[in-house]
C-alpha positions as CSV (number, residue, x, y, z in Angstrom):
1,M,45.9,23.2,-25.2
2,T,47.7,26.4,-24.0
3,V,47.8,26.7,-20.2
4,N,49.0,30.2,-19.1
5,R,48.1,30.1,-15.4
6,V,47.2,27.3,-13.0
7,G,45.2,27.7,-9.8
8,L,46.0,25.2,-7.0
9,V,43.5,24.1,-4.4
10,V,45.4,21.9,-1.9
11,H,44.2,19.9,1.1
12,S,47.1,21.2,3.3
13,G,46.3,18.7,6.1
14,R,47.6,15.8,4.0
15,A,51.3,15.4,3.4
16,E,50.7,13.6,0.1
17,A,48.7,16.6,-1.2
18,V,51.4,19.1,-0.1
19,A,54.1,17.0,-1.9
20,A,52.0,16.7,-5.1
21,A,51.5,20.5,-5.0
22,R,55.3,20.9,-5.1
23,V,55.4,18.8,-8.2
24,V,52.7,21.0,-9.9
25,R,54.7,24.1,-9.0
26,E,57.9,22.6,-10.4
27,W,56.1,21.6,-13.6
28,C,54.7,25.1,-14.0
29,A,58.2,26.6,-13.5
30,E,59.7,24.3,-16.1
31,H,57.1,25.2,-18.7
32,G,56.8,28.9,-18.0
33,V,53.3,28.6,-16.6
34,E,52.2,30.9,-13.8
35,C,50.9,29.1,-10.7
36,A,48.8,30.6,-7.9
37,D,47.6,29.0,-4.7
38,I,43.9,29.5,-3.9
39,D,43.8,29.4,-0.2
40,V,40.1,28.7,0.5
41,W,40.5,27.6,4.2
42,Q,43.3,29.4,6.0
43,A,42.8,33.1,5.2
44,G,40.7,33.6,8.3
45,E,37.7,34.7,6.2
46,R,36.1,33.0,3.3
47,H,35.6,34.8,0.0
48,S,33.2,34.4,-3.0
49,A,34.4,32.3,-5.9
50,R,34.8,35.4,-8.0
51,E,37.0,37.1,-5.4
52,E,39.1,33.9,-5.0
53,I,39.5,33.6,-8.8
54,D,40.4,37.3,-9.2
55,A,43.0,37.0,-6.4
56,A,44.6,34.1,-8.1
57,G,45.1,36.0,-11.4
58,D,42.2,34.5,-13.4
59,P,43.7,31.0,-13.9
60,D,42.7,28.9,-17.0
61,L,43.1,25.5,-15.3
62,I,42.2,24.6,-11.7
63,V,44.1,21.7,-10.2
64,T,42.7,20.2,-6.9
65,L,44.9,18.0,-4.7
66,G,42.9,16.2,-2.1
67,G,39.7,14.2,-1.9
68,D,36.2,14.8,-3.2
69,G,35.6,17.8,-0.8
70,T,38.7,19.5,-2.2
71,F,37.5,18.8,-5.7
72,L,34.1,20.4,-4.9
73,R,35.8,23.6,-3.8
74,G,37.9,23.6,-7.0
75,A,34.8,22.9,-9.1
76,R,33.1,26.0,-7.7
77,L,36.0,28.1,-8.8
78,A,36.3,26.4,-12.2
79,A,32.6,26.9,-12.9
80,E,32.8,30.6,-11.9
81,N,35.5,31.1,-14.5
82,D,34.2,28.6,-17.1
83,V,37.6,26.8,-17.1
84,M,38.7,23.2,-16.8
85,V,39.4,21.4,-13.5
86,L,41.8,18.5,-13.0
87,G,41.2,16.5,-9.8
88,V,44.2,14.6,-8.2
89,D,43.0,11.8,-6.0
90,I,44.3,12.0,-2.4
91,G,41.1,11.1,-0.6
92,R,39.2,8.2,0.8
93,V,36.3,7.8,-1.6
94,G,37.4,9.5,-4.9
95,F,34.3,9.4,-7.1
96,L,35.1,12.9,-8.5
97,T,38.9,12.9,-8.7
98,E,40.7,11.5,-11.7
99,V,44.5,11.2,-11.3
100,P,46.5,9.4,-8.7
101,A,49.1,11.6,-6.9
102,A,52.0,9.8,-8.6
103,G,50.6,10.7,-12.0
104,V,50.2,14.4,-11.6
105,R,53.1,15.4,-13.9
106,T,52.0,13.0,-16.6
107,A,48.5,14.5,-16.3
108,L,49.8,18.0,-16.7
109,D,51.8,16.9,-19.8
110,A,48.6,15.4,-21.3
111,V,46.7,18.7,-20.7
112,R,49.5,20.7,-22.3
113,E,49.7,18.3,-25.3
114,D,45.9,18.2,-25.7
115,R,45.7,14.4,-25.0
116,I,42.7,14.7,-22.8
117,T,38.9,14.4,-22.9
118,V,36.8,17.1,-21.4
119,E,33.8,15.7,-19.6
120,N,30.8,18.0,-19.2
121,R,29.1,17.6,-15.8
122,M,25.7,19.0,-15.0
123,L,25.5,21.8,-12.4
124,L,22.7,23.2,-10.3
125,T,21.8,26.8,-9.6
126,M,18.8,28.3,-7.9
127,R,16.4,31.2,-7.3
128,A,14.9,32.0,-3.9
129,S,12.1,34.1,-2.5
130,C,14.7,36.2,-0.7
131,R,18.5,36.5,-0.4
132,L,20.2,33.8,1.5
133,E,21.9,34.8,4.8
134,V,22.9,33.1,8.0
135,P,21.5,35.0,11.0
136,Q,24.0,36.7,13.2
137,G,25.0,34.5,16.2
138,M,24.0,31.3,14.5
139,E,27.3,30.7,12.6
140,A,29.1,29.4,15.8
141,L,26.4,26.8,16.2
142,V,26.2,25.5,12.6
143,R,29.5,26.4,11.0
144,Y,30.7,23.9,8.5
145,G,33.9,21.8,8.7
146,R,37.3,23.3,9.6
147,G,36.9,26.7,8.2
148,P,34.6,29.8,8.3
149,L,31.4,30.1,6.3
150,L,31.3,31.3,2.7
151,P,29.7,34.8,2.3
152,P,26.1,35.0,1.3
153,P,25.4,34.3,-2.4
154,R,25.3,37.3,-4.6
155,V,22.2,38.2,-6.7
156,R,22.8,37.8,-10.4
157,P,22.1,41.2,-11.8
158,E,21.7,40.0,-15.4
159,C,18.6,38.0,-14.4
160,Q,15.0,39.4,-14.1
161,T,13.8,39.5,-10.5
162,G,10.2,39.6,-9.1
163,D,6.7,38.2,-9.4
164,D,6.6,34.5,-8.6
165,W,10.2,33.8,-9.7
166,G,12.1,35.3,-6.8
167,V,15.8,36.5,-7.1
168,A,18.4,34.6,-9.1
169,L,21.4,33.7,-6.9
170,N,25.0,33.3,-8.0
171,V,25.1,29.6,-6.8
172,T,26.7,26.6,-8.4
173,A,26.4,23.1,-7.1
174,L,28.1,20.0,-8.5
175,N,26.7,17.6,-6.0
176,D,23.5,18.8,-4.3
177,I,21.4,21.6,-2.8
178,V,19.9,20.6,0.6
179,V,17.1,22.0,2.9
180,E,17.5,20.5,6.3
181,K,16.2,21.0,9.9
182,L,18.0,23.2,12.3
183,A,16.3,22.0,15.5
184,R,17.2,18.4,16.6
185,D,13.7,17.8,18.0
186,R,11.7,19.3,15.0
187,Q,11.6,18.2,11.4
188,V,11.1,20.7,8.6
189,S,7.7,20.8,6.8
190,V,8.2,21.5,3.1
191,G,6.0,21.6,0.1
192,V,7.8,20.0,-2.9
193,Y,6.9,21.2,-6.4
194,L,8.1,19.4,-9.5
195,A,7.8,21.3,-12.8
196,G,5.4,23.8,-11.2
197,R,3.0,21.2,-9.6
198,L,2.8,20.1,-6.0
199,L,4.2,16.6,-5.6
200,A,3.6,16.4,-1.8
201,S,4.1,18.2,1.5
202,Y,6.9,16.5,3.5
203,S,7.9,16.4,7.1
204,A,11.5,15.2,7.1
205,D,15.0,15.7,8.5
206,A,16.1,17.1,5.1
207,L,15.1,17.2,1.4
208,L,17.7,17.4,-1.3
209,V,18.1,17.9,-5.0
210,A,21.2,16.2,-6.5
211,T,22.8,16.1,-9.8
212,P,23.7,12.7,-11.4
213,T,27.3,13.4,-10.1
214,G,25.9,14.0,-6.6
215,S,23.8,10.9,-6.7
216,T,26.6,8.9,-5.0
217,A,26.9,11.5,-2.2
218,Y,24.2,12.5,0.4
219,S,21.4,11.3,-1.8
220,F,22.9,7.8,-1.9
221,A,23.4,7.7,1.8
222,A,19.7,8.6,2.2
223,G,18.6,5.7,-0.1
224,G,18.5,7.5,-3.4
225,P,19.5,5.9,-6.7
226,V,22.9,5.7,-8.3
227,V,22.8,7.7,-11.6
228,S,25.5,7.7,-14.2
229,P,27.4,11.1,-14.1
230,R,27.0,11.2,-17.9
231,A,23.2,11.4,-17.5
232,E,21.1,14.6,-17.3
233,G,18.5,15.0,-14.6
234,L,17.6,16.2,-11.1
235,V,17.4,13.7,-8.3
236,F,15.0,14.6,-5.5
237,T,15.5,12.6,-2.3
238,P,13.7,13.0,1.1
239,V,15.8,12.2,4.2
240,A,13.9,10.4,7.0
241,P,10.5,11.6,5.8
242,H,7.6,11.0,8.3
243,M,5.3,9.5,5.6
244,T,4.8,6.4,3.6
245,F,6.1,7.7,0.3
246,N,9.9,7.9,0.9
247,R,11.1,7.3,-2.7
248,S,13.4,9.5,-4.8
249,V,12.1,11.1,-7.9
250,V,14.3,11.8,-11.0
251,A,13.1,14.8,-12.9
252,A,14.1,15.8,-16.4
253,P,16.9,18.5,-16.7
254,D,14.4,21.2,-17.8
255,E,12.0,20.4,-14.9
256,P,12.7,22.7,-11.9
257,I,12.2,21.5,-8.3
258,A,10.9,24.0,-5.7
259,L,11.0,23.6,-1.9
260,R,8.6,25.9,0.1
261,I,8.9,26.0,3.9
262,L,5.4,25.6,5.3
263,E,3.7,27.6,8.1
264,R,4.1,25.0,10.8
265,S,7.7,24.2,10.1
266,G,10.7,25.3,12.0
267,Q,13.6,27.1,10.4
268,A,15.5,25.3,7.7
269,A,19.2,25.5,6.7
270,V,20.2,25.6,3.0
271,S,23.4,23.8,2.2
272,I,25.1,23.9,-1.2
273,D,27.6,21.1,-1.8
274,G,27.9,20.7,2.0
275,Q,28.4,24.4,2.7
276,L,25.9,26.2,4.8
277,R,24.7,29.3,2.8
278,G,21.5,30.5,4.4
279,V,18.5,29.9,6.7
280,L,14.9,29.9,5.6
281,N,11.8,30.8,7.6
282,P,8.3,29.6,7.1
283,G,6.9,31.1,3.9
284,D,10.4,31.2,2.2
285,W,11.2,29.0,-0.8
286,I,14.0,28.1,-3.1
287,G,13.8,26.8,-6.7
288,V,16.5,24.5,-8.0
289,Y,17.2,23.9,-11.7
290,A,19.9,22.9,-14.1
291,A,22.6,25.6,-14.6
292,P,23.0,26.8,-18.2
293,R,26.8,26.0,-18.1
294,R,28.5,22.7,-17.4
295,L,31.6,21.8,-15.4
296,K,34.6,21.0,-17.6
297,A,36.3,18.1,-15.9
298,V,39.6,16.8,-17.3
299,R,39.7,13.1,-18.1
300,L,42.8,11.3,-19.4
301,G,40.6,8.5,-20.8
302,P,37.2,6.8,-20.6
303,M,35.9,6.8,-17.0
304,D,35.0,3.4,-15.6
305,F,32.3,4.7,-13.3
306,Y,30.7,1.4,-12.6
307,G,34.0,-0.3,-11.9
308,R,34.8,2.5,-9.5
309,L,31.3,2.1,-7.9
310,R,32.0,-1.6,-7.3
311,E,35.5,-0.8,-5.9
312,R,34.8,2.3,-3.7
313,M,31.5,1.0,-2.3
314,N,33.1,-2.4,-1.6
315,L,30.3,-4.2,-3.4
316,T,30.3,-7.9,-2.9
317,D,28.6,-10.7,-4.7
318,A,25.6,-12.5,-3.2
319,P,26.7,-15.8,-1.6
320,A,23.8,-17.6,-3.3
321,A,25.0,-16.5,-6.7
322,L,28.4,-18.1,-6.1
323,A,27.4,-21.2,-4.2
324,D,27.1,-23.5,-7.2
325,G,29.4,-22.0,-9.7
326,T,32.2,-19.6,-10.4
327,A,32.1,-15.8,-10.0
328,A,31.0,-13.6,-12.9
329,P,33.9,-12.2,-14.9
330,L,34.7,-8.6,-14.2
331,W,35.3,-8.0,-17.9
332,P,33.0,-10.3,-19.9
333,I,33.7,-8.6,-23.3
334,T,37.2,-8.7,-24.7
335,S,36.6,-8.3,-28.5
336,P,35.8,-5.1,-30.4
337,P,32.0,-4.3,-30.7
338,P,30.3,-4.9,-34.0
339,S,29.3,-2.0,-36.2
340,D,25.8,-1.7,-34.9
341,L,27.1,-1.3,-31.3
342,A,30.1,0.9,-32.1
343,H,28.2,4.0,-30.7
344,L,27.9,2.5,-27.2
345,A,30.1,3.9,-24.3
346,L,32.1,1.0,-23.0
347,P,35.4,1.3,-21.1
348,P,38.3,-0.5,-22.7
349,A,39.2,-3.9,-21.2
350,P,42.4,-4.0,-19.2
351,H,45.4,-5.5,-21.0
352,E,46.0,-9.0,-20.1
353,P,49.5,-9.8,-18.6
354,P,51.9,-11.3,-21.1
355,R,51.8,-15.1,-21.1
356,L,55.0,-16.9,-20.4
357,P,56.2,-19.4,-23.1
């Protein structure tokens, strides 16, 4: 594919990411491709995705150099411009990123020569009963991470506003949208609606709606299911609910999930992919649903999600399963599938090392 301009999102606190960024700039110079750094942390003030994209000259490929957090920031920009994102893995978990730092030049060559697969990942967006804002004076108490807060989400002017449907916010989440308590000694009380019907009223530390991609993030830590990122659906997970029913619920992609702050609740924070974006008062609500567009993630080949799950989560085999026999093979299938199974998505088996004569 033709790449005219690359936008770089770099975790500047990691020397390996800074070194990989130099390689990207060198590659761009060699191929006559413009390259712009998108400085989302150090400008002293955060900007909206649209402002950051415009300042970078409207890039048609976003390259992130860091861990999953850096990839999430790049994904927000890529979704805003409906362009591809390539994640270079310089993190500790690496569920989202694709390419090791040593392979960044090879990956850019593959993009330029169209030797890639574009994986479409489900995104979340939302409506709310009111615009999201962080009250003045609260930012210092609840500011996120190492940098200043993002500005309040804009209202999407092309969407109808009013009646029971609230205002449509220019929000994109690849992992999750979370409603959580602000006061340490007080849970949030929230009515949870699935597809327009009340599921239950919860008292909990937090309630979250995750994509399949985000099922291995906060939702997983709260006891939610692991869902293939190729699946479509919304994963609702309560965090430390004060009730017997503490299970996750997986809704269909066309079934919205609404969270209404109840009368006796304290204030609640709304976080989008880990970024605080607003505070809700009793009576306020948000509605979370699948976004009409998908994230275009660059893949250099089939993704071995379950192999990565085993590796990154340090999954071990039950001692009882191994006590009287040998371990299960990591790759039980080595021959091509028969014709009736040719449609199945299976990662290729690794090449066996050559046998010595």
